[in-house]
N, C-alpha and C positions, 0 to 999 in steps of 0.2 A: 361462235365467232362473230365479232362485231362487223357491221358494215363499214365500208370506207366512207370518208367525209363526203366524197363526190356523189356516191350512190345515195347516201342519206339526204343530201341536199336535193338531189333530183326527185326522190320519193316524196319529200316534203312539198316541193313545188307543185308537183303533179296533184297531190292531195288538196293543196290550196286552190288550185285551178278548178278541181272537181267540185269543191264546196262552193266556190264563187259562182259557178255555173248553175248551181241548184236554184239560185234566185231567178235565173232566166227561164227555168222550167225545162222539161224535157218529155220524152215518151209521147203520149197521144194528146189530142186537142182536148178542150174542155167539153162540158155537157152540151147537148144539142137542145133545141128549142122545146122538145117534148120531155126534157129532163133526163134522157138517157145519156150514159156515158160510154165511151169506147176505150178499152185497154188494149195496148199493142203487146203481144206476147211473142218473143223470139226464142227459138229452140232448134236444136239439132236432131231431135226426135219428133215424130209426128208427121213425117213426110218421106218421100223417097222409098227406100227398101225397109224403113223402120217406122211404120205408121203408129205402132205401139198403143193403139186405141185413144190417141190424144184427141182426135176429132170427135169421137163419141163422148169423151169427158167433157170437152168444151160445150158441146150442145147441151149436155145435162146442166152444166153451170149456167148457161143462158136461160134455160128453162126455170131454174131455181132462182135466178136473178134477172128477171125481165127488163130491168132498167140498166143492165150492163151488157154491152156487146163485146165479144172477143174478136180482135183483129189478129189472127194468128199468122206468123211468118216462119216458115221452115227454112233453115240455112244449113248447108252441108257442114258436117262436123270438122273438127281439128282446125287446121290453119285457115281455111275459108271463114269459118265462124269468127275466129278471133280477129282476123283481118277486117271483117265487116264491122264488128261491134266495138273494137278498140277506138276507132275515130269517132263513131257514133256516141259512145260514152263521153269522150273528151269534148265533143261538141254539143252535148246535151240533147242528142236526138235518138238515143236508144229506147228500146221498148220499156213499157211500164214494169213488165215481168220478164226476166231473162233467165234462161237455163245456164246453170254453171256446174262445174265440178269442183273438187276441193282446191285444185291449183288455181282456177279462175276466181273462185270465192276469195282466196287469200290475196291475190293480186289486186283484184278490183275493189275488194273491201278495204285494203290498205290505202287505196287511192280515193276512198270516200264515195265510191260509186254505189254501194249497196246499203240499203236501210238496215237498221238494227231491228231484228225480229224477236229479240229475246223475250218480250212481253206478250207474244202471241200465245193463244191457248194450247196449240199443238206442241210448242217448244218443249214443255215438260214431259211430253210423252215419248221423246226421242230415246231410243235404247241407249244405255250408257256407253257401249262400245262403238256406237254410230255417231254419237254427239260430237267427238273431237273433230270429225270430218266436215261439220257444218259450222264450226265455230272458229273465231280468230280473236285474240286479245280478250277472251272471256265473253264475247258477244256472239249470239246466234245470228249469222248473216244469210242463212239459206235453209230451206226446208228440204231435207233429204227425201228422195223419192224411192230409193231402192238400195238394197245390198245385192249386187248381182254376181252370180258365179262364173268362174272361168275354169274349164276343166276338159275332160276327155270325152269325146264323142265315140260311139261304136255303132256301126251298121251291124245289127244283130242277125240279119239274114245272112251276111257274109260270115259271120262268126259261126253260125250253124253249119255252114258248108264245110268249115274247118273242124267241126266237131266240138265247138265251144258253146256251152249252154249259159255261161254267166260272165258278165263283165269282170275283169280282174280287179282285185282290191289291194294287191301288194306287188312289189317289184319282181320277185322271182316268178310269180304266176304270170305277170304281164309279159315278161320275156318269153316264157314258155309258150304263151298264147301267140305271140308275134311269130314265133318259129312255126307253130302249126298253121297259121294263116299263110305264111310264106310258102311252106311246103305244099299247100293246097292251090298254089298259083295265084294267090291274091296279094296285091300290093299291101303290105302290113299296115303302114301308117303314113299320113301326110302331115308335114309340119312346115308349111310355107313360111318363109322368114325374110322376105325381101326388105322390110323396114326394120328388122331386128326385134319386132315385138314378140314373136312366137318363142324364140330362144330364151329371151328374157323372162317371159311369162311362165314357160314350162319350168325354168330354174326356180322361180318363185313358188310355183305350185308344188314342186317336189320338196322344196324347203319347208312349206307349210306343214308337211308331215315329218320329214327327217330332222328338221331344226326345232320346230315348235312344240312337237310332242315331248321333247326333251326339256325344253325351257320356254314356257309360255310368255315369259318376260323378256325374250331375247331383244326385242325392239328397245325397250327401256335400258337394258344392259348395254346394248351397242351405243346408244346415245350417251351413256355414262362412262364409256370407255372400258367397260368390263367384258365385252364380247367382240369377236372379230370374225370376219368371213373365212379366214383360214386359220383353223381347220373346220370350223363349224358348217360351212356350206360346201365343203369339197365334194362329198358324195352326191350332192344334188347337181353340181356341175358336171361331174363325171358321168352321171346317168345320160346326159345328152350325147356324150362321145361314145358311150356303150352302144347306143341305138345304131350308130354307123358301124362301129367295130364288128357288130354281129350281123351286119347286112340288112338291116331293117329300114334304114333311111340313108339317103345320099344328101349330105348337107350342101354340097356345092350346087346341086340342082335345086334344093329347097330354097336357098338364098336367092334364086332368081324368080321365085313364084310369089306374087302378091298375096298376102294373107287376107285381105279384105274383099277382094273381087274374085280372083281366080280360085282361091282356097275354098270358099263355100260352094262354088259352082262345080268344082271337081268332086267334092264329097257328095253333093246332091246327085251327081251323075254316077255314083256308086264305084268311084275309082280306088278307094282304099277302105279297109276295115276299120281303122281308127283315124281320128283327126283331133286336133286341139283348138278350141276357140271359146268364145263367150256364150253364156246361156241365151243371150239375145238373139242368136242365130236359130234357135230351136224352131220357132214358128215357120221360118222359111224352109228349113231342112225337112220338116214334116210334109211339105208340099211334094217332095220327091216320091212319096208313096211307100217307102220302105220303113220298117220299125227302127227307131233309134233310141239309144240310151245315153244319158249325160251323167257323168260320174266324176268324183274327185280323181286327180292324178294319182295312180297307184304306186307311190314312190317308197313305201315303208318295207320293213323287214317282213319275211314270211310269217303269215298268220296274223298280222296287225291290220287294223282298220285305218284307212286314210283320213286325213283332215280335208275338209272342203276349203277352197280359197275363194274369198269374195272381195269385190271391189265396191267401195262406196261410190256409186255412179252419179247419175244426174240428180240435180237439186234445182229448186226454183228460188230465185233471189228477186227482191223488189228494187227497182231503180230508185235511189235516193233523191233523183231529180224529178221524178214522176209528178205530174200534175193530178194524177188520179190515184194517189197513194192509198186511199181507203179502199177503192174498188180492186186495186192490185193485191192488197192484203187479203181481201175477201176471197179473191181467186185462189191464192196460195192456201188459204184455210180450207176451201172446198176440196182441194187436192189432198189435204192431209187426212181427210175423213176416210175411214176404212172402206166403206162401200164404194167410194169413188176411186181411191188409189188402187184397190184391188183389180180394176180393169186394166190399169197400166202394168201392174205386177204380173197378171196372167199373160199379157202379150210379151213381156220381157222374160217370163219364167224366173222372176227375181224374188228375193225374200223381203219382207217388210222391215223398214228400219225403226219401226215404232214398237214400244213394249207391249201394246195391246193390239198390234197390227195382225192382219190376216195374210198368211203366206199361202199362195195357191198350191194345189196338189195336182200333179200330172204324172202319168205313167213314165214318161220319158225322163223325168227328174227324180225319181224315187230315191235312188242311191245318194244323190247330192243333197236332197232335202232332208233325208234321214240323218246324214252326218251333221247338218245344221241344227236340226232339232235336238240331237244328242249332245250338242255342245262341242263337236269335233269340227271346228272351223277357225279360220284366221282371216282377218281383213287386211288387205294390202296397206302398208303404212304410207299411203300417198300424201298424208298430212305431215309427214316427217322426213325420214331419210330416203324414201322411194317417191319423192315428187317427180314431176315431169322430166326435169333435166337429168335426174339420176336414172330414171327408167330408160331414157334414150341412150344415155352413155353406157349403161349396163348392156343394153341390146348390141351396141356396136362392139364392145369388148368381147362379148360371148361369141359373136360372129367371127371375129379374128381367131378366137380359140377353136372354133369348129372348123376352120379352114387351115388349122395347123400353124398359125402364124404366132401363137402365144401359148405358153405352158399354163397349166391349171393354176399353179402358184402365182404366176404373173397376173393371170386374169382375175383371181380373187383379190390380189393387191390392188389392181386397177378399179375393181367394183367398190372396194373399201374407200378408195380415194373419192370416187364419184358420190358414194353415199354420205361421205363426211363433208362434202362441199356446202358452203353456205351462200 
């Protein structure tokens, strides 16, 4: 679908403004009298509840590059991050190196804010299925830092109390285990969904097995008009409703619980046997002191093995307006090296996005990582039909479905519309 003339004009104007500002400079100041330079790095990881070993990697970079100092700024994720950086980028005041995801990379890249990194030595090492998430218009505009999993958490101590010795791998076994846990007087599963993220994400995680094991090319087929959500995703949507129909979850209650703050706190307190979230939470959950397992959502037929679902997460971009472009590129290059990136991947419990990368091993993630190494995985198409706007709209439509305000057929139709929007 083509952009409207007005949207195209606005985009062209913004891009022109961004390029003209490059002459004014941006990011950090120039070199000091002793020849040292300072680069300003802005990110939504590296502080707060997600330190992710960023400070450790920054110190290692400074030791390896004594003439470059890192001025690191942690900014709260999502809206706060965008609301701070957007005017700074427009005004030529943003950092030399900025953290992005695929959505931000595309938007800021289209406006001319990100430098072309296609010629960097690490660019050719990006895994083929990770590369599209770091590129726009054929140019590599960011260095992918991780492919991070989203899946099912299990408190294995609580499972043992219910007589369960293994985390379920298929849908019939999962339902049977939930029944056992409930019979043992334990809350079966927590799926907090106040923002609509959990429902939308579980829908995607289930589809990663039920849809993509049948057709690995589903995304391409959908974009070509050869596949549709109804009937392909019907069973994935209905799994959400089945959990309530069998008494394992109350969606009305779950829609009132914040998935980012209250959700992790409740699971860490041992309030449920199962929970759904991203692998980035593992390090914090381990502090609770009970054994935990992180596995793919068990959505397939009896006896089948599930696919892991991954998200092309954080990436480093270089501000095209930076006065310290060479130092900024050196910083990104340092992060691309396996021995350095491994520290971040270990903290995030994520997979490497590079062909020769090192993926960390952990007892908690054995089931998930095994699926990844076996090739049983799917990366969320956040670079195409499941971009930020479609994800948000999908979450909202699924919430309405879970509250009984829309049928499965209507919900799938609405999701199709959201995924088809340009």
